[in-house]
C-alpha positions as CSV (number, residue, x, y, z in Angstrom):
1,M,202.2,19.6,75.5
2,V,204.6,21.8,73.5
3,D,203.3,23.8,70.6
4,Q,204.3,22.1,67.3
5,L,205.8,25.3,65.9
6,L,207.9,25.8,69.0
7,S,209.1,22.2,69.1
8,E,210.0,22.4,65.4
9,E,211.9,25.7,66.0
10,I,213.8,24.1,69.0
11,K,214.7,21.0,66.8
12,S,215.9,23.3,64.0
13,V,218.1,25.4,66.3
14,F,219.4,22.2,68.0
15,E,220.5,20.8,64.6
16,L,222.1,24.1,63.6
17,Q,224.1,24.1,66.9
18,Q,225.1,20.5,66.3
19,L,226.5,21.5,62.9
20,N,228.3,24.5,64.4
21,R,229.9,22.8,67.5
22,K,233.0,21.7,65.7
23,S,233.7,25.2,64.4
24,L,233.2,26.6,68.0
25,A,235.5,24.0,69.4
26,E,238.3,25.3,67.1
27,T,238.1,28.9,68.4
28,H,241.0,30.3,70.2
29,A,240.9,31.9,73.6
30,Q,241.0,35.4,72.2
31,V,237.8,34.8,70.1
32,R,236.0,33.5,73.2
33,K,237.1,36.4,75.3
34,E,235.8,38.8,72.7
35,K,232.4,37.2,73.0
36,L,232.6,37.5,76.8
37,K,233.5,41.2,76.5
38,R,230.4,41.7,74.4
39,I,228.3,40.2,77.2
40,L,230.1,42.4,79.8
41,N,229.5,45.6,77.9
42,Y,225.9,44.7,77.3
43,V,225.2,44.1,81.0
44,I,227.0,47.3,82.0
45,D,225.1,49.3,79.3
46,H,221.7,47.8,80.3
47,S,222.2,47.6,84.0
48,S,219.2,49.9,84.7
49,D,217.0,47.7,82.4
50,I,218.1,44.7,84.5
51,E,217.2,46.4,87.7
52,N,213.8,47.3,86.3
53,V,212.9,43.8,85.0
54,V,213.9,42.0,88.1
55,F,212.0,44.5,90.3
56,N,209.0,44.0,88.1
57,D,209.1,40.3,88.8
58,F,209.3,40.3,92.6
59,K,210.1,43.8,93.8
60,K,213.8,43.1,94.5
61,P,215.3,46.4,95.6
62,S,217.8,48.1,93.3
63,A,220.8,47.8,95.5
64,E,220.2,44.0,95.8
65,V,219.8,43.6,92.1
66,K,223.1,45.3,91.5
67,L,224.8,43.3,94.3
68,T,223.3,39.8,93.6
69,E,222.4,39.8,90.0
70,I,224.7,42.2,88.1
71,F,227.9,42.2,90.1
72,P,228.3,38.4,90.1
73,V,228.0,38.4,86.3
74,T,230.4,41.2,85.7
75,S,232.9,39.8,88.2
76,E,232.7,36.3,86.7
77,I,233.3,37.6,83.2
78,R,236.3,39.6,84.2
79,H,237.7,36.6,86.1
80,V,237.2,34.2,83.2
81,I,238.8,36.6,80.7
82,R,241.9,36.9,83.0
83,H,242.4,33.2,83.2
84,L,240.9,31.6,80.1
85,N,244.3,31.3,78.3
86,K,245.7,29.3,81.2
87,W,242.6,27.1,81.5
88,M,242.6,26.3,77.7
89,K,246.3,25.6,77.5
90,P,247.0,21.8,77.4
91,E,248.4,20.6,80.7
92,R,251.6,18.6,80.6
93,V,251.6,15.7,83.0
94,G,254.5,13.8,84.5
95,M,255.9,10.7,82.8
96,P,256.7,7.5,84.7
97,L,260.0,5.8,83.8
98,T,258.0,3.1,82.1
99,F,256.9,5.6,79.5
100,F,260.4,7.0,78.8
101,G,260.5,9.1,75.6
102,S,256.8,9.6,75.3
103,S,254.8,12.7,76.1
104,A,251.3,13.3,77.6
105,K,249.0,16.2,78.0
106,I,245.4,16.9,79.2
107,Y,243.3,18.9,76.8
108,R,240.0,20.5,77.7
109,E,237.7,19.6,75.0
110,P,234.3,21.4,74.6
111,K,231.5,19.0,75.5
112,G,229.3,20.3,72.7
113,V,225.7,21.5,72.4
114,S,224.6,22.3,76.0
115,L,221.3,23.2,77.7
116,I,221.0,25.6,80.6
117,I,217.8,25.7,82.6
118,S,217.7,28.4,85.3
119,P,215.3,29.2,88.2
120,W,213.4,32.3,89.1
121,N,215.0,33.4,92.3
122,F,218.1,35.0,90.7
123,P,216.7,35.1,87.2
124,F,219.5,37.0,85.6
125,Q,222.7,35.8,87.1
126,L,221.8,32.1,87.4
127,L,221.2,31.9,83.7
128,I,224.1,34.2,82.5
129,G,226.6,32.6,85.1
130,P,226.7,29.2,83.5
131,F,226.3,30.7,80.1
132,I,229.7,32.5,80.7
133,S,231.3,29.1,81.4
134,A,229.8,27.6,78.3
135,V,230.9,30.4,76.1
136,A,234.5,30.2,77.6
137,A,234.4,26.4,77.0
138,G,233.5,26.8,73.3
139,C,230.0,25.3,73.5
140,P,226.8,26.2,71.6
141,V,224.0,26.7,74.1
142,I,220.2,26.6,74.3
143,L,219.0,28.5,77.4
144,K,215.7,28.1,79.2
145,P,214.9,30.8,81.8
146,S,212.1,30.4,84.3
147,E,208.5,31.3,83.3
148,Y,207.9,32.5,86.9
149,S,210.2,35.5,86.3
150,S,208.7,36.3,82.9
151,T,209.8,40.0,82.6
152,T,213.4,39.0,83.1
153,S,213.1,36.1,80.9
154,D,211.8,38.3,78.1
155,F,214.8,40.6,78.6
156,L,217.2,37.7,78.5
157,K,215.8,36.5,75.2
158,K,216.3,40.0,73.8
159,M,219.8,40.2,75.1
160,I,221.0,36.8,73.8
161,T,219.3,37.4,70.4
162,E,221.2,40.7,70.0
163,L,224.5,39.3,71.1
164,F,224.7,35.9,69.4
165,P,223.5,34.0,66.3
166,K,221.1,31.2,67.1
167,E,223.7,28.6,66.1
168,E,225.8,29.7,69.0
169,A,223.1,30.7,71.6
170,Y,219.3,30.7,71.7
171,V,216.8,31.4,74.4
172,V,213.6,29.3,74.6
173,L,210.7,30.6,76.6
174,G,208.0,28.4,78.1
175,N,206.7,26.3,81.0
176,A,207.7,23.0,82.5
177,D,206.5,21.1,79.4
178,V,209.0,23.0,77.3
179,S,211.8,22.1,79.8
180,K,210.6,18.4,79.6
181,F,210.8,18.5,75.9
182,L,214.3,20.1,75.8
183,T,215.7,17.5,78.2
184,S,214.5,14.7,76.0
185,L,216.9,15.9,73.2
186,P,220.4,14.4,73.0
187,F,222.4,17.4,74.4
188,D,226.1,16.9,75.2
189,H,225.6,18.5,78.6
190,I,222.7,19.8,80.8
191,F,223.3,22.5,83.4
192,F,220.2,22.8,85.7
193,T,219.7,25.1,88.7
194,G,216.5,24.5,90.8
195,G,214.8,22.2,93.2
196,T,215.8,18.6,94.0
197,S,212.6,17.0,92.8
198,V,212.9,18.6,89.3
199,G,216.6,17.8,89.3
200,K,215.8,14.1,89.7
201,Q,213.5,14.4,86.7
202,I,216.3,16.2,84.7
203,M,218.8,13.4,85.6
204,K,216.4,10.7,84.6
205,S,215.6,12.3,81.3
206,A,219.3,12.9,80.6
207,S,220.1,9.3,81.4
208,Q,218.2,8.2,78.3
209,N,220.8,9.9,76.2
210,L,223.7,9.4,78.6
211,T,224.0,13.1,78.8
212,S,226.2,14.5,81.5
213,V,224.6,16.9,84.0
214,T,225.4,19.7,86.4
215,L,222.7,19.9,89.0
216,E,222.7,22.9,91.3
217,L,220.0,22.1,93.8
218,G,219.3,23.1,97.3
219,G,218.5,21.8,100.8
220,K,218.3,22.9,104.4
221,S,221.5,24.8,105.0
222,P,222.2,25.0,108.8
223,C,223.6,27.8,110.8
224,I,225.5,26.7,113.9
225,V,226.2,29.3,116.5
226,D,228.8,28.3,119.0
227,S,228.3,29.5,122.6
228,D,231.7,31.3,122.6
229,Y,231.0,33.4,119.5
230,D,230.0,37.1,119.4
231,L,226.2,36.6,119.2
232,K,225.6,40.2,118.0
233,N,228.0,39.7,115.0
234,A,226.4,36.3,114.2
235,A,222.9,37.7,114.4
236,R,223.7,40.6,112.1
237,R,225.2,38.4,109.4
238,I,222.5,35.7,109.6
239,V,219.7,38.3,109.4
240,W,221.4,39.8,106.3
241,G,221.7,36.4,104.7
242,K,218.0,35.6,105.3
243,F,216.8,39.1,104.3
244,M,218.5,38.8,100.9
245,N,215.8,38.0,98.3
246,A,213.4,37.4,101.2
247,G,215.1,34.1,101.9
248,Q,214.5,32.8,98.4
249,T,218.1,31.8,98.0
250,C,219.5,28.3,97.6
251,V,222.3,29.1,100.2
252,A,220.1,31.1,102.6
253,P,220.5,30.1,106.3
254,D,217.6,27.7,106.6
255,Y,217.6,27.2,110.4
256,V,219.9,28.1,113.3
257,L,221.3,25.7,115.9
258,I,222.4,27.3,119.2
259,N,223.2,26.3,122.7
260,E,219.9,26.6,124.8
261,L,221.6,28.9,127.3
262,K,222.2,31.5,124.6
263,L,218.8,31.5,122.9
264,N,217.2,34.6,124.5
265,E,220.3,36.8,124.0
266,F,220.6,35.7,120.4
267,V,216.9,36.3,119.7
268,K,217.3,39.8,121.1
269,Y,220.1,40.6,118.6
270,L,218.2,39.1,115.7
271,K,215.3,41.4,116.5
272,I,217.6,44.5,116.6
273,Y,219.0,43.8,113.2
274,S,215.7,42.7,111.8
275,E,214.2,46.1,112.7
276,K,217.3,47.9,111.4
277,F,217.2,46.2,108.0
278,S,213.4,46.4,107.6
279,E,212.9,50.1,108.1
280,N,210.3,51.2,105.6
281,S,210.6,47.9,103.8
282,K,206.9,47.8,102.7
283,E,206.8,51.4,101.5
284,N,210.1,51.7,99.8
285,Y,210.5,48.1,98.6
286,E,213.8,47.6,100.4
287,Y,212.8,44.0,100.8
288,S,212.0,41.5,98.0
289,H,208.5,40.1,97.8
290,I,207.5,36.4,97.3
291,I,207.7,35.3,93.7
292,N,204.1,34.1,93.2
293,D,200.9,33.1,95.0
294,S,201.7,29.4,95.1
295,H,205.0,30.0,96.9
296,F,203.4,32.5,99.3
297,E,200.8,29.9,100.2
298,K,203.5,27.3,100.8
299,L,205.3,29.6,103.2
300,N,202.0,30.6,104.9
301,F,201.2,26.9,105.4
302,L,204.7,26.1,106.9
303,L,204.4,29.0,109.3
304,E,200.8,28.2,110.4
305,Q,201.5,24.4,110.6
306,S,204.6,25.0,112.7
307,T,202.9,27.3,115.2
308,A,200.0,24.7,115.4
309,E,202.7,22.2,116.3
310,G,204.0,24.3,119.1
311,A,206.5,26.7,117.6
312,L,206.5,30.2,118.9
313,I,206.8,33.4,116.8
314,E,209.5,35.5,118.5
315,F,208.8,38.4,116.2
316,G,207.6,39.0,112.6
317,G,204.9,37.0,111.1
318,K,203.1,39.9,109.2
319,R,201.9,38.9,105.7
320,N,200.1,40.7,102.9
321,K,198.8,38.1,100.4
322,E,197.8,40.7,97.8
323,K,201.3,42.2,97.7
324,R,203.0,38.8,98.4
325,F,204.8,40.5,101.2
326,F,206.1,38.2,103.9
327,E,207.8,39.7,107.0
328,F,211.0,38.2,108.3
329,T,209.9,35.8,111.0
330,V,211.8,34.1,113.7
331,L,210.5,30.9,115.4
332,S,211.6,29.3,118.6
333,N,210.5,26.2,120.5
334,V,210.7,24.4,117.1
335,D,210.7,20.6,117.3
336,R,212.7,18.5,115.0
337,S,209.5,16.9,113.8
338,N,207.8,20.2,112.9
339,A,206.7,20.6,109.2
340,I,209.1,23.4,108.7
341,M,212.1,21.1,109.4
342,K,211.0,18.6,106.8
343,E,211.8,20.6,103.6
344,E,213.8,23.6,102.4
345,I,212.0,26.8,103.5
346,F,213.0,29.1,100.7
347,G,211.6,32.1,102.4
348,P,212.0,34.6,105.2
349,I,211.2,32.2,108.1
350,L,214.0,31.4,110.5
351,P,213.5,28.5,112.9
352,I,215.9,28.3,115.9
353,L,216.6,25.0,117.4
354,T,218.6,24.5,120.6
355,Y,221.0,21.8,121.5
356,K,222.7,20.6,124.7
357,S,225.6,18.6,123.3
358,Y,227.6,18.1,120.1
359,N,226.0,14.7,119.5
360,E,222.6,16.3,119.5
361,L,223.7,19.0,117.1
362,E,225.0,16.4,114.7
363,E,221.8,14.3,115.0
364,I,219.7,17.2,114.0
365,I,221.7,18.1,110.9
366,D,221.9,14.4,109.8
367,E,218.1,14.2,109.8
368,N,218.1,16.0,106.5
369,P,220.2,15.3,103.3
370,N,223.6,16.9,102.8
371,P,223.1,20.7,102.6
372,L,224.2,22.9,99.9
373,A,226.0,25.1,102.5
374,L,226.9,24.7,106.2
375,Y,227.5,27.8,108.3
376,I,229.5,27.8,111.5
377,F,229.9,30.8,113.8
378,S,232.8,29.8,116.2
379,S,236.3,30.7,117.3
380,K,237.2,27.2,118.3
381,K,239.4,25.6,115.7
382,E,238.9,22.1,117.1
383,F,235.0,22.5,117.0
384,I,235.1,23.9,113.4
385,N,237.4,21.0,112.2
386,K,235.2,18.4,113.8
387,I,232.2,19.7,112.0
388,R,234.1,20.1,108.7
389,N,235.3,16.4,108.9
390,R,232.1,14.8,110.1
391,I,229.3,16.6,108.3
392,K,229.1,16.6,104.5
393,S,228.0,19.7,102.7
394,G,228.6,21.4,99.4
395,A,230.4,24.3,101.0
396,L,231.5,25.4,104.5
397,A,231.5,29.0,105.5
398,I,233.0,30.1,108.8
399,N,231.6,33.2,110.5
400,D,229.6,34.4,107.6
401,V,226.8,33.3,105.4
402,V,226.1,33.3,101.6
403,V,229.1,35.3,100.5
404,H,231.2,32.3,99.6
405,F,228.9,32.0,96.6
406,S,230.6,34.8,94.8
407,H,234.2,33.8,95.4
408,P,235.7,33.3,91.9
409,N,238.3,30.7,92.9
410,L,236.0,28.4,94.9
411,P,233.9,25.7,93.5
412,F,230.2,26.1,94.0
413,G,227.8,23.1,94.2
414,G,226.2,20.5,96.4
415,V,226.6,16.9,97.5
416,N,224.1,14.2,96.2
417,Q,220.7,15.5,97.1
418,S,221.9,19.2,97.1
419,G,223.7,18.9,93.8
420,I,226.1,17.2,91.3
421,G,229.0,19.0,89.8
422,K,230.4,22.5,90.4
423,A,230.1,26.0,89.0
424,H,232.0,29.3,88.9
425,G,235.4,30.2,87.5
426,K,237.6,27.3,86.3
427,F,235.2,24.8,87.9
428,G,232.4,26.1,85.7
429,F,234.7,25.9,82.7
430,Y,235.5,22.3,83.6
431,E,231.8,21.4,83.7
432,F,231.4,22.3,80.0
433,T,234.6,20.5,78.9
434,N,235.9,17.0,78.9
435,A,239.4,16.3,80.2
436,K,240.9,14.6,77.2
437,G,244.1,12.7,77.6
438,I,246.5,13.0,74.7
439,F,249.4,10.5,74.6
440,K,252.3,10.6,72.0
441,Q,254.6,7.7,71.5
442,P,258.0,8.0,69.7
443,K,259.0,5.7,66.9
444,Y,261.1,3.6,69.2
445,S,259.5,2.6,72.5
446,A,260.3,0.3,75.4
447,N,256.8,-1.1,75.1
448,L,258.0,-3.0,72.0
449,L,259.9,-5.2,74.5
450,F,256.6,-6.6,75.8
451,Y,255.0,-7.6,72.6
452,P,254.2,-11.3,72.1
453,P,255.2,-14.0,71.7
454,Y,255.7,-14.0,75.5
455,T,259.0,-15.7,76.0
456,R,260.7,-16.5,79.3
457,Q,262.7,-13.4,79.0
458,I,259.6,-11.2,78.4
459,N,258.0,-12.8,81.5
460,K,261.0,-11.9,83.6
461,L,260.9,-8.3,82.4
462,I,257.2,-8.2,83.3
463,D,258.0,-9.5,86.7
464,L,260.6,-6.9,87.2
465,L,258.2,-4.3,86.0
466,I,255.6,-5.3,88.7
467,K,258.3,-5.5,91.4
468,Y,260.1,-2.2,90.9
469,F,257.7,0.1,88.9
């Protein structure tokens, strides 16, 4: 249940934002860019505070906070500021001969009062990222950060309160009951980042009000390592991608598929880079910890269940429940039926599966829903193109992992089970706007020729229209 005072406060803010949405819709690009600049300056001025609050939540190292929480936000803001005028400008569209004399444009209309619900794994950037898109679009917003990263959530509330009046932006703190209450309100758009099971609940709730949704979800993102590729290079990049945030990343490499003849050599390189990246990781906190006891227990169960089912720990496996420290762990001899292959891992465990043929490779991937990301390490264009064309995924990255997330000109999002809609750059702007067609007809129009009564001559004209236009 939601506290009555909080529910009344939320309803009051929601009504204020409904009253304010038309005024925000009228704002020019320059006004919106000034708001984005305020956010940018605040983030830069408070970067050390951001590092501290994220570290406090799950010991994310300073360099990683700057690289994965702060930089994506500052980069996104600068990109949006550079391009907002162009995105907001009505787009003229071509005119068929049958519409001679008329004009048509596409106008990006703000959707209106929006709700953003963010997760705990990147607690700063996954809230502020879509918020940037909403501000650029001219939408008032209610934001709900995760209760699991409470220190960062408190900071976000302070930040938004200092930067915006509540009729433009407002942060609500609370648990899942608060999120459930929020999604019952008739928002104009809901942007949710989190797990697939909760995403389904969000979509079901939104359907009661026919509210449009953006769902940034997850899934098991495979890493395919082709036998011809430099295994040392592949191992280095995959380990880095799995080390980031201790694997608690929606686009982290979930498992590796490699030709069985290359397994031992590949594991050797994985171990080399794991040792290099994990030097003093416990003492100096150069490695994120697991967010909470519940998630630690889930990872612990997956590891123990998989080994009980025959998987082998190649290296790693050390855990400290008190500190929620979970060492990067590589598994081999993993069967497709193992528990760890039935759900997104979302942690620093990397199963390696081997394949003998392309058909087997495809069968393994198809046993899970469409992934948020698909990674291929290969130099063979034909092999890459075949996978691109035959296996659906939210994104495809070739010879690297994770980094596509921060590319400002690429859409980011999933397919069906891994997500609906896209984020970042103009794609994020589009999520918070409606493409509104505007048609202008002159006083004298050829359409008048087709008005009833439908004489023989008019029917002949219609036949000519069908035949030639």
